[in-house]
C-alpha positions in Angstrom: 41.0 -23.7 12.8 43.9 -21.2 12.4 46.5 -19.8 14.8 47.3 -16.1 14.6 49.7 -13.9 16.6 48.8 -10.3 17.1 49.4 -7.7 19.9 52.0 -10.0 21.4 49.5 -12.7 22.0 48.5 -16.0 20.3 44.8 -16.5 19.3 42.9 -19.3 17.6 40.4 -18.5 14.9 37.6 -20.9 14.0 34.0 -20.9 12.7 30.8 -22.2 14.3 28.5 -24.4 12.2 26.4 -21.3 11.1 29.6 -19.6 9.8 30.0 -17.2 12.7 33.7 -16.5 13.2 35.2 -16.9 16.7 38.5 -15.5 18.0 39.8 -16.5 21.4 42.9 -17.3 23.4 44.7 -20.1 21.7 45.7 -22.0 24.9 43.7 -24.7 26.6 42.7 -23.9 30.2 43.6 -27.4 31.3 47.2 -27.9 30.5 48.0 -25.1 28.0 47.9 -26.9 24.7 47.7 -24.7 21.7 44.2 -25.1 20.2 45.4 -23.5 16.9 47.7 -26.5 16.4 45.7 -29.7 16.1 42.5 -28.3 17.6 39.3 -29.0 15.7 35.7 -27.8 15.7 33.2 -30.2 17.2 29.5 -29.4 18.1 30.1 -25.6 17.8 33.1 -25.8 20.2 36.8 -25.9 19.7 38.2 -29.2 21.0 41.7 -29.6 22.5 43.8 -32.1 20.6 45.2 -33.7 23.8 42.5 -34.4 26.3 39.5 -33.5 24.1 38.1 -30.8 26.3 35.6 -28.6 24.4 35.3 -24.9 24.8 32.5 -22.7 23.6 32.7 -19.5 21.6 32.7 -17.6 24.9 35.8 -19.5 26.1 33.9 -21.5 28.7 34.4 -25.2 29.3 31.5 -27.0 27.6 32.6 -30.6 28.0 35.2 -32.7 29.7 34.9 -36.2 28.2 35.6 -38.1 31.5 33.3 -35.9 33.7 29.5 -35.9 33.3 29.0 -32.2 34.1 32.0 -29.9 34.2 30.1 -27.2 36.0 29.5 -29.2 39.2 
């Protein structure tokens, strides 16, 4: 996991298990934590270091630990 700044914006770079690189907005949709600082890759998702939300490579919420299905 790496934070980069380009084009007046902050991004997080990470790799999926198969090595595919992912670049997305660095800030968690929940409370704005920087995923490039303390975030980690878990189950092909980037996980927020604070509340452990997981985001897929498309930026969508894949898991909220305390909610069974985040898409309901």
